[in-house]
C-alpha positions in Angstrom: 1.1 -11.7 29.2 3.7 -12.8 26.7 3.8 -15.9 24.6 7.2 -17.5 24.3 7.7 -18.2 20.6 7.2 -15.9 17.6 7.0 -16.7 13.9 7.8 -14.2 11.1 8.4 -10.5 11.3 5.6 -7.9 11.5 5.7 -5.2 8.9 3.8 -2.0 9.7 2.1 0.3 7.2 0.2 3.3 8.6 -0.7 7.0 7.9 0.2 8.0 11.4 3.5 9.7 10.6 6.2 9.7 13.3 5.7 13.0 15.1 3.2 11.5 17.6 3.4 8.4 19.7 1.0 6.3 17.7 3.5 4.0 16.0 5.6 3.7 19.1 2.8 2.5 21.3 1.7 0.0 18.7 5.2 -1.5 18.8 5.1 -1.4 22.6 1.9 -3.5 22.6 3.4 -6.0 20.1 6.6 -6.4 22.1 4.6 -6.9 25.4 2.8 -9.8 23.8 5.5 -11.1 21.5 8.8 -10.0 22.9 10.9 -11.8 20.3 9.0 -10.4 17.3 11.0 -8.6 14.6 9.3 -5.4 13.4 9.8 -3.7 10.1 8.5 -0.2 9.2 7.2 -0.3 5.6 6.0 3.3 5.8 4.2 5.6 8.2 3.9 8.5 5.7 0.9 7.4 3.6 -1.2 10.6 3.0 -3.9 10.7 5.7 -6.9 8.4 4.9 -5.4 7.6 1.4 -6.5 3.9 1.2 -5.7 3.6 -2.5 -2.1 4.8 -2.2 -1.6 2.5 0.8 -2.9 -0.5 -1.1 -0.6 0.3 -4.1 2.4 0.5 -1.8 1.5 -2.7 0.0 0.9 -4.6 -3.3 4.3 -3.6 -4.6 6.2 -4.5 -1.5 5.2 -8.0 -0.4 7.4 -9.7 -3.0 10.5 -8.4 -1.1 9.6 -9.9 2.3 10.2 -13.4 3.6 7.6 -16.1 3.9 5.6 -15.8 7.1 5.7 -12.0 7.2 2.6 -10.4 8.8 1.6 -7.0 7.3 -0.1 -4.8 9.9 -1.9 -2.1 7.9 -3.7 0.8 9.6 -5.1 3.4 7.2 -8.5 3.5 8.8 -10.8 6.5 8.2 -13.7 4.5 9.5 -12.2 3.7 12.9 -14.8 3.3 15.6 -17.7 2.7 13.3 -19.2 -0.7 12.4 -16.6 -1.4 9.7 -15.1 -4.8 10.2 -11.6 -5.7 11.2 -9.8 -8.4 9.1 -7.1 -11.0 9.4 -6.1 -12.8 6.3 -3.9 -15.9 5.8 -2.6 -16.1 2.2 -0.6 -19.3 2.8 2.8 -17.5 3.2 1.9 -14.0 4.2 -0.6 -12.7 6.7 -2.5 -9.4 6.7 -4.3 -7.5 9.4 -6.2 -4.2 8.8 -9.6 -2.6 8.4 -12.3 -3.8 6.0 -12.2 -0.8 3.7 -10.5 -2.1 0.4 -7.0 -1.7 1.7 -6.4 -5.5 1.6 -8.3 -5.9 -1.7 -5.5 -7.8 -3.5 -5.5 -10.6 -0.9 -9.2 -11.3 -0.4 -9.3 -14.1 -3.0 -5.9 -15.6 -2.2 -6.5 -16.9 1.3 -8.7 -17.3 4.3 -10.4 -14.1 5.5 -11.6 -13.8 9.1 -13.0 -11.0 11.2 -11.3 -9.9 14.3 -13.8 -10.1 17.1 -12.2 -12.0 20.0 -12.1 -10.1 23.2 -9.2 -12.3 24.4 -6.9 -11.0 21.7 -7.2 -7.3 22.2 -6.4 -4.8 25.0 -8.7 -4.7 28.0 -9.6 -1.0 27.3 -10.4 -0.1 23.7 -10.5 3.4 22.3 -13.0 4.3 19.6 -10.3 6.2 17.7 -7.2 4.0 18.1 -8.0 0.4 17.0 -4.4 0.2 15.7 -3.1 0.1 19.3 -6.0 -1.6 21.0 -7.2 -4.2 18.5 -5.0 -4.6 15.4 -1.6 -4.6 17.1 -2.6 -7.2 19.8 -4.2 -9.4 17.1 -1.0 -9.3 15.0 1.2 -10.1 18.0 -1.0 -13.1 19.0 -0.9 -14.4 15.4 2.9 -14.0 15.4 2.9 -16.2 18.5 1.0 -18.9 16.8 -2.6 -18.3 17.8 -4.8 -19.8 15.0 -6.5 -17.4 12.7 -9.9 -18.8 13.5 -9.4 -17.9 17.2 -9.6 -14.2 16.3 -13.1 -14.5 14.9 -15.4 -16.0 12.3 -14.9 -16.1 8.5 -15.8 -12.9 6.6 -17.9 -13.8 3.6 -18.3 -10.4 1.9 -15.3 -8.1 2.5 -15.3 -4.6 1.0 -13.6 -4.5 -2.4 -11.9 -1.6 -4.1 -12.0 -1.2 -7.9 -8.7 -1.7 -9.5 -7.3 0.9 -11.9 -6.4 -0.4 -15.3 -5.5 1.5 -18.5 -8.2 1.6 -21.2 -8.0 1.9 -25.0 -9.5 4.9 -26.7 -9.1 4.7 -30.5 -5.4 4.3 -31.1 -4.4 5.8 -27.7 -4.2 4.5 -24.2 -5.7 6.3 -21.2 -4.3 5.7 -17.7 -3.8 7.6 -14.5 -1.5 8.5 -11.7 -1.9 5.9 -8.9 0.9 6.9 -6.5 3.0 10.0 -5.8 6.3 9.4 -4.0 8.1 11.9 -1.7 10.2 13.1 -4.6 7.1 14.1 -6.5 7.4 11.3 -9.1 4.1 10.4 -10.5 3.7 6.6 -10.7 1.1 5.5 -13.3 -0.9 2.3 -13.9 1.1 1.6 -17.1 3.1 -1.5 -16.2 6.5 -2.4 -17.8 5.3 -5.9 -19.0 2.7 -4.4 -21.4 3.9 -0.9 -22.1 7.7 -0.6 -21.9 8.1 -1.6 -25.5 5.7 0.9 -26.9 7.1 3.9 -25.1 10.8 2.8 -25.5 10.5 2.6 -29.3 8.6 5.9 -29.6 5.5 4.3 -31.0 3.5 6.2 -28.3 4.2 9.6 -26.7 3.5 10.2 -23.0 1.2 13.2 -22.4 -0.7 14.8 -19.5 -3.3 17.6 -19.4 -2.7 20.4 -21.8 -0.7 18.2 -24.1 2.4 18.3 -21.9 4.8 15.7 -23.1 7.2 13.5 -21.1 10.0 12.2 -23.3 11.0 8.6 -22.4 14.4 8.1 -20.8 16.1 5.1 -19.3 16.8 6.9 -16.1 16.4 10.4 -14.6 19.9 11.7 -15.3 19.5 11.1 -19.1 17.8 14.5 -19.2 19.1 17.8 -17.9 18.2 19.0 -14.4 14.7 20.4 -14.1 13.6 18.7 -17.3 10.6 16.4 -17.7 11.0 12.7 -18.5 9.1 9.4 -18.2 10.9 6.3 -17.0 10.1 2.8 -15.9 10.8 3.2 -12.3 11.4 1.0 -9.3 7.7 -0.1 -9.1 8.1 -1.4 -12.7 5.4 1.2 -13.7 5.8 4.1 -16.0 6.4 7.2 -13.9 6.6 10.9 -14.8 9.5 12.8 -13.3 11.4 16.0 -13.3 15.1 15.4 -12.9 16.1 16.9 -9.6 12.7 18.5 -9.3 9.2 17.7 -8.1 6.8 16.8 -11.0 3.7 16.7 -8.8 4.2 20.2 -7.5 5.4 21.7 -10.8 2.6 20.4 -12.9 -0.2 20.3 -10.3 -0.7 16.6 -10.9 -1.6 14.0 -8.2 -3.3 10.6 -7.7 -6.1 10.2 -10.2 -4.6 12.7 -12.8 -5.0 11.4 -16.3 -2.0 10.2 -18.3 -2.2 9.3 -22.0 -0.1 7.2 -24.3 -0.7 9.0 -27.7 0.0 7.1 -30.9 2.9 8.7 -32.7 
């Protein structure tokens, strides 16, 4: 069953959690086909069915992985339906996952194929676990050097997801929360390249619903414990935080909540 030579590592991103056996058996399938393959867990704690959060995390992770990494991404609320299964070669990184917008950022950067080959899946396929039966085997075979085209035909019209960009309203900027991490930090779509200067100098104030303000700080500990702040965090995005607290729970804010930069 096993091929003899593997290429780059396989990096897994799912919403499966780690309480059940889902991630473990996917890894077992991969090791059975590609026993020398290195596997890396990006995250298995994406909120269930949250395609947008998964896409954000993926987009902000790939720069830290070596060339040849294959990202196996299974956030798949449409599993078992007629939604297509994709494999993408971006000329340095590879991506496998459902055709639901999750791989949106890579559709124009490489070759996009559908996964249809019966030879590169498990003999018995569950309607509810394509991660194990279709995606994991396809990833393992690619890792072993199987050509992308062997998995299936080109996909001409993959599903796309609208990107979230800040918009101007008068003198102010309107943005939103695009990701919430496990600490309750609210990551926004205000990137450091465009917006660090205007919040750092105080030209704009950061506000959420009800006029709640988030004073800008260089890092969390610049404000007292349990106090609000806004920082340019590790995603190089403006994030709203409570030092040693949970901003999402405290303020009732989540993905999609509006964040404003108000002209001072």
